[in-house]
C-alpha positions as CSV (number, residue, x, y, z in Angstrom):
1,M,26.9,-93.3,128.8
2,N,23.8,-91.3,128.3
3,A,22.4,-88.5,130.5
4,Q,20.2,-90.9,132.5
5,Q,23.1,-93.1,133.5
6,W,25.2,-90.1,134.5
7,A,22.4,-88.9,136.7
8,V,22.2,-92.3,138.4
9,V,26.0,-92.3,138.9
10,W,25.8,-88.8,140.4
11,L,22.9,-89.7,142.7
12,V,24.6,-92.9,143.9
13,T,27.8,-90.9,144.5
14,G,25.8,-88.2,146.4
15,V,24.1,-90.9,148.5
16,V,27.4,-92.6,149.4
17,I,29.0,-89.2,150.3
18,S,26.0,-88.2,152.3
19,G,26.1,-91.6,154.2
20,L,29.8,-91.2,154.9
21,G,29.1,-87.7,156.2
22,L,26.3,-89.0,158.4
23,V,28.6,-91.7,159.9
24,L,31.3,-89.0,160.5
25,V,28.9,-86.7,162.3
26,Q,27.5,-89.5,164.4
27,H,31.0,-90.5,165.4
28,E,31.9,-87.0,166.4
29,R,28.7,-86.6,168.4
30,R,29.4,-89.8,170.3
31,M,33.0,-88.7,171.0
32,A,31.7,-85.4,172.3
33,F,29.2,-87.2,174.5
34,V,32.0,-89.4,175.9
35,E,34.0,-86.3,176.6
36,L,31.0,-84.6,178.2
37,Q,30.5,-87.6,180.5
38,A,34.1,-87.5,181.5
39,E,33.9,-83.8,182.4
40,I,30.7,-84.3,184.4
41,E,32.5,-87.1,186.3
42,R,35.5,-84.8,186.9
43,G,33.2,-82.1,188.2
44,D,31.7,-84.5,190.6
45,E,35.2,-85.5,191.8
46,L,36.1,-81.8,192.2
47,R,32.9,-81.1,194.2
48,E,33.7,-84.1,196.5
49,E,37.3,-82.8,197.0
50,W,35.9,-79.3,197.8
51,S,33.6,-80.8,200.5
52,M,36.6,-82.6,202.0
53,L,38.7,-79.5,201.9
54,Q,35.9,-77.5,203.6
55,L,35.8,-80.2,206.4
56,E,39.6,-80.0,206.7
57,I,39.4,-76.2,207.0
58,G,36.9,-76.6,209.8
59,A,39.1,-79.1,211.6
60,W,42.2,-76.8,211.3
61,A,40.3,-73.8,212.6
62,G,38.6,-75.6,215.4
63,H,38.9,-74.2,219.0
64,S,40.4,-77.4,220.4
65,R,43.2,-77.4,217.8
66,L,44.0,-73.7,218.3
67,E,44.1,-74.2,222.1
68,R,46.4,-77.2,221.7
69,V,48.8,-75.3,219.4
70,A,48.8,-72.3,221.7
71,R,49.5,-74.5,224.8
72,D,52.0,-77.0,223.3
73,E,53.8,-75.1,220.5
74,L,53.6,-71.5,221.8
75,Q,53.9,-72.4,225.5
76,M,50.8,-70.2,226.2
77,Q,48.6,-70.7,229.2
78,F,45.5,-69.3,230.8
79,P,46.1,-66.3,233.1
80,E,45.5,-66.7,236.8
81,H,42.4,-65.2,238.3
82,G,44.3,-62.2,239.7
83,E,46.0,-61.5,236.4
84,V,42.7,-60.9,234.5
85,V,41.9,-57.2,234.1
86,I,38.4,-56.3,232.9
87,L,38.0,-53.0,231.1
88,E,34.7,-51.2,231.0
89,R,33.6,-48.9,228.3
90,R,32.3,-45.5,229.4
């Protein structure tokens, strides 16, 4: 083989290797994009769960629930009118 044929072989080899590299990079980019989309979806799910938990916290801390627990579970009751003592600051 002469020098010109060797140059053609090297150029063809370089083009093939470059093409394979391009395919590999494109595949990795697509896989990263799929992973990114999955993480974005997971973030959306976590934000939704956070909102639900905030609502649940509000429900657990609500006055009606606290009053019910105090009355039913702790046997507490409102004081009679005569049992209330009002303190004044001087």
